[in-house]
C-alpha positions as CSV (number, residue, x, y, z in Angstrom):
1,M,116.5,130.0,122.7
2,R,116.0,126.3,123.3
3,T,113.5,126.9,125.8
4,N,111.7,129.2,123.4
5,N,111.7,127.1,120.5
6,S,110.4,124.0,122.5
7,L,107.6,126.3,123.8
8,K,106.9,127.4,120.3
9,N,106.9,123.8,119.0
10,M,104.6,122.6,122.0
11,A,102.1,125.4,121.9
12,T,101.5,125.1,118.2
13,G,101.6,121.5,118.3
14,L,99.1,121.3,121.0
15,I,96.8,123.8,119.2
16,S,97.1,122.0,116.0
17,Q,96.3,118.5,117.6
18,G,93.2,120.1,119.3
19,I,91.8,121.4,116.1
20,G,92.9,118.2,114.2
21,L,91.1,115.8,117.0
22,V,87.7,117.7,116.5
23,I,87.9,117.4,112.6
24,S,88.9,113.8,112.8
25,F,85.9,112.9,114.8
26,I,83.6,114.6,112.6
27,V,85.1,113.1,109.4
28,R,85.2,109.7,111.2
29,M,81.3,109.9,111.7
30,V,80.5,111.1,108.3
31,F,82.9,108.2,106.8
32,I,81.1,105.5,108.7
33,Q,77.6,106.8,107.9
34,T,78.5,107.2,104.2
35,L,80.7,104.3,103.5
36,G,80.4,101.8,106.7
37,T,82.9,99.8,108.8
38,D,84.2,97.5,105.9
39,Y,85.6,100.5,104.3
40,L,87.2,101.7,107.8
41,G,88.6,98.2,108.0
42,V,90.3,98.4,104.7
43,N,91.5,102.0,105.5
44,G,93.1,100.6,108.9
45,L,94.5,97.5,107.1
46,F,96.2,99.5,104.0
47,S,97.5,101.9,106.5
48,N,99.5,99.1,108.2
49,I,100.7,97.5,105.0
50,L,102.2,100.9,104.1
51,T,103.6,101.3,107.5
52,M,105.6,97.9,106.9
53,L,106.8,99.0,103.7
54,S,108.4,102.1,105.6
55,L,111.0,99.8,106.9
56,A,112.7,100.6,103.8
57,E,113.9,103.9,105.4
58,M,116.0,101.8,107.7
59,G,116.5,104.5,110.5
60,I,118.8,106.4,108.1
61,G,116.5,109.7,108.8
62,S,117.0,109.7,112.9
63,A,120.8,108.9,112.3
64,I,121.1,111.9,110.0
65,I,119.1,114.4,112.2
66,F,121.2,113.1,115.0
67,A,124.1,114.3,112.9
68,L,122.5,117.5,112.2
69,Y,122.3,118.6,115.7
70,A,126.2,119.6,116.4
71,P,126.6,121.5,112.8
72,L,123.2,123.4,113.3
73,A,124.3,124.5,116.9
74,N,127.6,125.4,115.7
75,R,126.2,127.1,112.2
76,D,128.5,124.7,110.2
77,I,126.9,125.6,106.8
78,P,129.1,123.2,104.5
79,K,128.6,120.3,107.1
80,I,124.8,120.9,106.7
81,N,125.0,121.0,103.0
82,Q,127.0,117.7,102.9
83,L,124.4,116.1,105.0
84,M,121.5,117.4,103.2
85,N,122.8,116.3,99.8
86,F,123.6,112.9,101.2
87,Y,120.1,112.6,102.8
88,K,118.4,113.7,99.6
89,K,120.0,110.9,97.6
90,I,119.3,108.2,100.0
91,Y,115.7,109.2,100.1
92,M,115.2,109.1,96.3
93,V,116.6,105.6,96.5
94,I,114.2,104.8,99.4
95,G,111.2,106.2,97.8
96,V,111.7,104.2,94.5
97,F,112.3,101.1,96.4
98,V,109.0,101.5,98.4
99,L,107.2,102.1,95.1
100,L,108.3,98.8,93.5
101,A,107.8,96.8,96.8
102,G,104.5,98.3,97.1
103,L,103.6,97.3,93.6
104,C,104.8,93.7,94.1
105,L,102.2,93.2,96.9
106,V,99.2,94.3,94.6
107,P,98.4,90.4,93.5
108,F,98.3,89.3,97.2
109,L,96.0,91.8,98.7
110,E,92.7,89.7,99.0
111,E,95.1,87.0,100.8
112,L,95.5,89.4,103.7
113,I,91.9,89.6,104.3
114,K,89.3,87.2,106.0
115,D,86.1,87.1,104.4
116,T,86.9,89.8,101.7
117,P,84.5,92.4,101.9
118,N,82.3,93.5,98.7
119,I,84.4,96.8,98.1
120,P,85.0,97.5,94.4
121,H,88.3,98.7,93.1
122,L,90.3,97.3,96.1
123,K,93.5,97.4,94.1
124,I,93.0,101.1,93.0
125,I,92.5,102.1,96.6
126,Y,95.8,100.3,97.6
127,L,97.5,102.2,95.0
128,L,96.2,105.6,96.1
129,F,97.7,104.6,99.5
130,L,101.1,103.7,98.0
131,L,101.3,106.8,95.8
132,Q,100.6,109.0,99.3
133,T,103.4,107.1,101.1
134,V,105.9,107.4,98.3
135,S,105.4,110.8,97.4
136,S,106.4,111.9,101.2
137,Y,110.0,110.2,100.8
138,F,111.1,112.7,98.0
139,F,110.6,115.8,100.3
140,A,111.5,114.3,103.6
141,Y,115.0,115.4,104.0
142,R,113.9,119.1,103.8
143,K,111.4,118.6,106.6
144,S,114.2,116.8,108.7
145,L,116.2,120.1,108.6
146,I,113.4,122.2,109.8
147,S,112.8,119.8,112.7
148,A,116.4,119.3,113.7
149,D,116.7,123.2,113.8
150,Q,114.0,123.3,116.5
151,K,111.5,124.8,114.3
152,T,108.8,122.0,114.0
153,Y,106.1,124.8,114.8
154,I,106.5,126.1,111.4
155,M,105.6,122.6,109.6
156,T,102.7,122.2,112.2
157,I,101.2,125.5,111.1
158,Y,101.4,124.7,107.4
159,Y,100.2,121.2,107.9
160,R,97.1,122.1,110.1
161,I,96.0,124.8,107.6
162,M,96.1,122.5,104.8
163,D,94.7,119.5,106.7
164,I,91.5,121.6,107.7
165,F,90.7,122.4,103.9
166,L,91.4,118.6,103.1
167,R,88.9,117.4,105.7
168,I,86.4,119.9,104.8
169,A,86.7,118.8,101.1
170,Q,86.5,115.2,102.1
171,V,83.3,115.5,104.4
172,I,81.6,117.4,101.4
173,M,82.6,115.0,98.8
174,L,81.6,111.8,100.9
175,I,78.2,113.4,101.6
176,L,77.8,114.2,97.8
177,T,79.5,111.2,96.0
178,R,79.9,108.4,98.9
179,N,83.1,107.5,96.9
180,Y,86.0,106.2,98.6
181,I,88.2,106.7,95.7
182,V,87.4,110.2,95.6
183,Y,88.0,110.8,99.4
184,L,91.6,109.1,98.9
185,S,92.5,111.2,95.9
186,L,91.9,114.5,97.7
187,W,94.2,113.1,100.6
188,V,96.9,112.3,98.0
189,G,96.7,115.4,96.2
190,M,96.9,117.6,99.4
191,T,99.8,115.5,100.8
192,I,101.8,116.2,97.6
193,L,100.8,120.0,97.7
194,E,101.8,120.3,101.5
195,N,105.2,118.6,100.7
196,I,105.8,121.1,98.0
197,V,104.8,124.2,100.1
198,I,107.0,122.9,102.9
199,A,110.0,122.1,100.5
200,Y,109.7,125.8,99.2
201,K,109.7,127.2,102.6
202,A,112.8,125.3,103.6
203,H,114.7,126.8,100.6
204,K,113.5,130.3,102.0
205,M,114.5,129.5,105.3
206,Y,117.9,127.9,104.6
207,P,119.3,129.7,101.2
208,F,122.2,127.9,101.5
209,L,120.5,124.6,100.4
210,K,120.9,126.0,96.8
211,E,124.5,125.3,97.2
212,A,124.0,121.7,98.5
213,K,124.5,120.1,95.1
214,G,128.1,119.0,94.6
215,H,128.9,118.9,98.5
216,T,130.1,115.3,99.3
217,L,129.9,114.0,102.5
218,D,133.2,112.8,104.1
219,K,133.9,108.9,104.5
220,N,134.2,109.0,108.4
221,T,130.7,110.8,108.6
222,K,129.1,108.2,106.3
223,Q,130.6,105.5,108.4
224,E,129.1,106.9,111.6
225,I,125.8,107.5,109.9
226,A,125.9,104.0,108.6
227,Q,126.7,102.4,112.1
228,K,123.9,104.4,113.6
229,A,121.5,103.4,110.8
230,R,122.4,99.8,111.2
231,A,121.5,99.7,114.8
232,L,118.2,101.9,114.1
233,I,117.2,99.6,111.3
234,Y,116.4,97.1,114.3
235,Y,114.4,99.6,116.1
236,R,112.5,100.5,112.9
237,I,111.7,96.8,112.2
238,G,110.8,96.3,115.7
239,G,108.6,99.4,116.0
240,V,106.9,98.6,112.8
241,L,106.2,94.8,113.6
242,V,104.8,95.6,117.1
243,G,102.9,98.8,115.9
244,G,101.8,97.9,112.4
245,T,100.7,94.2,112.4
246,D,97.7,94.3,114.9
247,N,95.5,95.2,112.1
248,L,97.0,92.6,109.8
249,I,96.5,89.8,112.4
250,I,93.1,91.0,113.2
251,S,92.0,91.0,109.5
252,R,93.6,87.7,108.9
253,F,92.6,85.7,111.8
254,V,89.2,87.4,113.3
255,G,87.8,89.8,110.6
256,I,88.1,92.9,108.6
257,A,85.1,94.3,110.5
258,Y,86.9,94.4,113.8
259,V,89.7,96.3,112.3
260,G,87.1,98.8,111.7
261,L,86.0,98.8,115.3
262,F,89.5,99.1,116.4
263,S,90.2,102.0,114.4
264,N,87.9,103.8,116.4
265,Y,89.7,103.1,119.5
266,V,93.0,103.8,117.5
267,L,91.6,107.2,116.7
268,I,91.3,108.3,120.2
269,T,94.5,106.8,121.4
270,Q,96.5,108.2,118.7
271,A,94.8,111.7,119.1
272,I,95.9,111.6,123.0
273,S,99.4,110.2,122.0
274,G,99.5,113.0,119.4
275,F,99.0,115.5,122.2
276,I,101.7,113.9,124.5
277,G,104.0,113.6,121.4
278,Q,103.8,117.4,120.9
279,I,104.6,118.1,124.6
280,F,107.7,115.9,124.5
281,G,108.6,115.8,120.9
282,A,108.7,119.4,120.8
283,T,111.7,119.2,123.1
284,T,113.8,116.8,121.2
285,A,115.8,118.9,119.2
286,S,116.3,121.2,122.3
287,I,117.6,118.2,124.1
288,G,120.0,117.3,121.2
289,N,121.2,120.8,121.3
290,L,121.7,120.6,125.1
291,N,123.6,117.5,124.8
292,A,125.8,118.8,122.2
293,V,126.7,122.0,124.1
294,E,126.3,121.0,128.1
295,G,127.2,117.8,130.2
296,K,125.3,114.9,131.4
297,D,124.5,116.2,134.9
298,K,122.4,119.0,133.1
299,A,120.8,116.5,130.9
300,F,119.9,114.2,133.8
301,K,118.4,117.0,135.8
302,I,116.0,117.8,132.9
303,Y,115.3,114.2,132.3
304,T,114.0,113.5,135.9
305,Q,111.6,116.6,135.5
306,M,110.5,115.4,132.1
307,L,110.0,111.8,133.3
308,F,107.8,113.1,136.1
309,F,105.7,115.2,133.9
310,N,105.7,112.2,131.4
311,F,104.2,109.8,134.2
312,W,101.6,112.4,135.2
313,I,100.1,113.1,131.9
314,V,100.0,109.3,131.0
315,T,98.4,108.4,134.2
316,F,95.7,111.1,133.5
317,C,95.2,110.2,130.0
318,S,95.2,106.4,130.5
319,I,92.5,106.7,133.3
320,S,90.5,109.1,131.1
321,I,90.7,106.6,128.2
322,W,89.5,103.8,130.4
323,I,86.4,105.8,131.9
324,L,85.5,107.6,129.0
325,A,86.2,105.8,125.8
326,N,83.1,103.8,125.9
327,P,80.6,106.2,126.7
328,F,81.9,108.6,124.1
329,I,82.0,106.0,121.4
330,T,78.3,105.1,122.5
331,L,77.2,108.8,122.0
332,W,79.4,109.4,119.0
333,L,78.7,106.5,116.9
334,G,76.5,104.0,118.8
335,P,76.8,101.0,121.1
336,E,77.3,98.7,118.3
337,F,80.8,100.0,117.7
338,L,82.0,99.3,121.3
339,F,84.6,96.7,122.5
340,N,83.9,95.0,126.0
341,P,85.4,96.5,129.0
342,A,88.1,93.6,129.2
343,I,89.6,94.6,125.7
344,V,89.4,98.3,126.4
345,L,91.5,97.6,129.6
346,V,94.1,95.8,127.7
347,I,94.3,98.8,125.0
348,V,94.7,101.4,128.1
349,L,97.5,99.1,129.5
350,N,99.3,98.9,126.2
351,F,98.7,102.7,125.8
352,Y,100.2,103.3,129.4
353,L,103.2,101.0,128.8
354,S,104.3,102.6,125.4
355,L,103.6,106.3,126.6
356,S,105.5,105.8,129.9
357,L,108.6,105.2,127.9
358,Q,108.5,108.2,125.9
359,T,110.9,110.6,127.7
360,T,113.3,107.7,128.1
361,S,113.1,106.8,124.4
362,I,113.6,110.5,123.3
363,Y,116.7,110.7,125.5
364,R,118.3,107.6,124.2
365,S,117.9,109.0,120.8
366,V,119.3,112.3,121.2
367,F,122.1,110.6,123.2
368,G,122.8,108.5,119.9
369,L,122.5,105.2,121.9
370,F,121.3,103.2,118.8
371,I,124.0,100.5,118.7
372,Y,123.2,99.2,122.2
373,G,120.6,96.7,122.8
374,K,120.0,96.7,118.9
375,F,118.4,93.5,118.7
376,V,116.0,94.1,121.7
377,P,113.2,95.5,119.2
378,L,113.5,92.4,116.9
379,C,113.0,90.2,120.1
380,Q,110.0,92.2,120.8
381,A,108.5,91.9,117.4
382,F,109.1,88.2,117.4
383,V,107.2,87.6,120.6
384,N,104.5,90.2,119.5
385,I,103.8,88.3,116.3
386,V,103.9,84.8,117.8
387,V,102.0,85.4,121.0
388,S,99.6,87.7,119.3
389,I,98.8,85.1,116.7
390,G,98.5,82.1,119.0
391,L,96.1,84.1,121.4
392,A,94.2,85.6,118.6
393,V,93.4,82.0,117.2
394,K,92.2,80.9,120.9
395,F,90.7,84.2,122.3
396,G,90.0,86.6,119.4
397,V,90.7,90.3,119.3
398,I,91.8,90.5,123.0
399,G,94.5,88.0,122.3
400,V,96.0,90.3,119.7
401,F,96.4,93.0,122.3
402,L,97.6,90.8,124.9
403,G,100.4,89.7,122.6
404,T,101.6,93.4,122.5
405,T,101.4,93.8,126.3
406,I,103.6,90.7,126.8
407,S,106.2,91.6,124.2
408,T,106.7,95.1,125.7
409,L,106.9,93.7,129.2
410,T,109.5,90.9,128.3
411,T,111.7,93.4,126.2
412,V,111.9,97.2,125.8
413,F,110.2,97.9,129.1
414,F,113.6,96.8,130.8
415,A,116.1,97.5,127.8
416,I,115.5,101.1,126.8
417,P,116.0,102.6,130.5
418,Y,118.8,100.1,131.1
419,Y,120.9,101.2,128.0
420,L,120.0,105.0,128.8
421,Y,121.2,105.0,132.4
422,K,124.3,102.8,131.6
423,Y,125.8,104.4,128.7
424,G,123.8,107.8,128.6
425,F,124.0,108.8,132.5
426,D,126.7,106.4,133.7
427,M,124.2,105.5,136.6
428,S,122.3,102.4,138.2
429,I,119.0,101.3,136.4
430,K,117.6,101.1,140.2
431,D,117.0,104.9,140.0
432,Y,114.7,104.5,137.2
433,F,112.7,101.6,138.5
434,T,112.4,103.2,141.8
435,R,110.7,106.2,140.0
436,Y,108.6,104.1,137.6
437,F,107.0,101.9,140.2
438,K,106.6,104.9,142.6
439,Y,104.7,106.7,139.9
440,T,102.6,103.7,138.6
441,A,101.6,103.0,142.4
442,V,100.0,106.3,142.3
443,A,98.6,105.6,138.9
444,L,96.9,102.7,140.0
445,T,95.4,103.9,143.0
446,S,94.1,107.0,141.0
447,G,92.6,104.3,138.5
448,V,90.8,102.4,141.1
449,L,89.3,105.4,143.0
450,T,88.2,107.0,139.9
451,T,86.6,103.8,138.7
452,L,84.8,103.1,141.8
453,L,83.2,106.5,141.8
454,C,82.4,106.4,138.1
455,N,80.7,103.0,138.4
456,Q,77.9,104.8,140.3
457,I,76.9,106.5,137.2
458,V,75.0,104.2,135.0
459,E,73.1,106.4,132.5
460,V,75.1,107.2,129.2
461,S,74.3,110.8,128.1
462,L,76.2,114.0,127.2
463,Y,75.8,115.3,130.9
464,T,77.0,112.0,132.6
465,L,80.0,112.0,130.0
466,I,80.8,115.4,131.4
467,I,80.4,114.4,135.0
468,R,82.9,111.5,134.5
469,G,85.3,113.7,132.7
470,V,85.3,116.1,135.6
471,I,86.0,113.1,138.0
472,C,88.9,112.1,135.8
473,L,90.2,115.4,135.9
474,I,90.0,115.9,139.5
475,I,91.5,112.4,141.1
476,P,94.5,111.6,139.1
477,N,95.9,115.2,139.2
478,F,94.9,115.5,142.9
479,M,96.7,112.3,143.7
480,F,99.8,113.4,141.8
481,I,99.9,116.7,143.6
482,A,99.3,115.2,147.0
483,C,101.7,112.5,146.7
484,F,104.7,114.6,144.9
485,N,104.3,118.2,145.8
486,R,107.4,118.0,148.0
487,T,109.6,116.5,145.5
488,E,112.3,118.5,143.5
489,E,110.7,117.4,140.2
490,F,107.5,118.9,140.9
491,N,108.7,122.1,142.2
492,Q,110.9,122.5,139.3
493,L,107.9,121.8,137.0
494,Y,105.7,124.4,138.9
495,V,108.7,127.2,138.8
496,L,108.8,126.5,135.0
497,F,105.0,126.7,134.4
498,K,105.0,129.8,136.7
499,T,107.7,131.6,134.7
500,I,105.9,130.7,131.2
501,I,102.7,132.1,132.6
502,K,104.3,135.4,133.8
503,N,106.2,135.7,130.5
504,R,102.7,135.3,128.5
505,K,101.3,138.0,130.4
506,V,104.1,140.4,129.9
């Protein structure tokens, strides 16, 4: 059942991500042609501001999802109802707080932008972003139950269908009206509708939720959730301040137009991160279920397989972004939207460092190891902000991204695997870094070979983009197969994929 649910989550997620990727590129092209890069920069800036406000969530959602794994595995309905009732009340409070905090920022919006662009109704635009964010909090608890029950694929299907209609409507309205407020209003309306539809589906799937009202969570469970949430708030703060401040720093110290340029690279990296996230995120609830039912030895065996697959995919994707991003953007939007290769290389390095920790972070979460190293993300955030601002003043955009690189390497790069191995697997961290540097050595070799070969192609056209893509497909994957085909992790993955293909044929 765990494998079946993971595969359903993964398959629907990958298909949905692929459809969404194509649509996003089309919408972005129309957006730039009708509104321009200043609007694109404002879009990225306000998204980051609302990401900062999401700190109010304080990690409670993750703590409650973790608490749901065991009662869902044991079908403990009273316990589920208690948790959901508690979750609902907490998120109502959070939603109201985010709304009020967001409104308090309205008078200071122009202070966050260097050389404020000539965009009318800037405050109305921000309020629409705020409304979209706040509306999601009032429905989040129902979504979390579906996710914890290993049925994320259901939400993915609903989301993608509604997203397709939204994107079509947005493109039509951009062409007809060239009005950003109309564009955003469609987004807000569809978000609210999507939340209502998924909430209705959750009540259909879990009729016992109708009885949740009046179920009070016991004091011990509340204390456990509070303990994990207190630890998770540091992870939330660190994650938001690292991932959510780049646009703010670029906007304040470099210029809003550069936020627009960066957002095109973000669209590419986030799309690929989304694919990787669907593959590994689809297994999160199943790993939680596995950990609740079986022992650490089984969990570690699955972990090493996932870690190997993680590095294989991230290597292929990182090299592909490095080789293909600028030629693709040239054909898609034009050469005036490019960063220089040095900046792209740092963006790719940050992508690799972040995504190579994906499997380890998932296991840390499902093991509930939130209280260990809880101050590390704060250290990362502090280093990131200080170094990024300092380097941005001196070197511009590349300095902001180097700040992220330095903050990652000096903090979470060591801390996340250390605490997982020590408290999750009762093993030495040496095993992890042996694997990490072995996989990274192959990744670097693959990257150098691919770059040397692709540098022989000078022309930028659709044909040469395809040729570069084929080279990216062949070299990194050939290197991983050649170097690791005799390992247990490779053979276990081979057997798994062979079984999946065989079952699909049947």
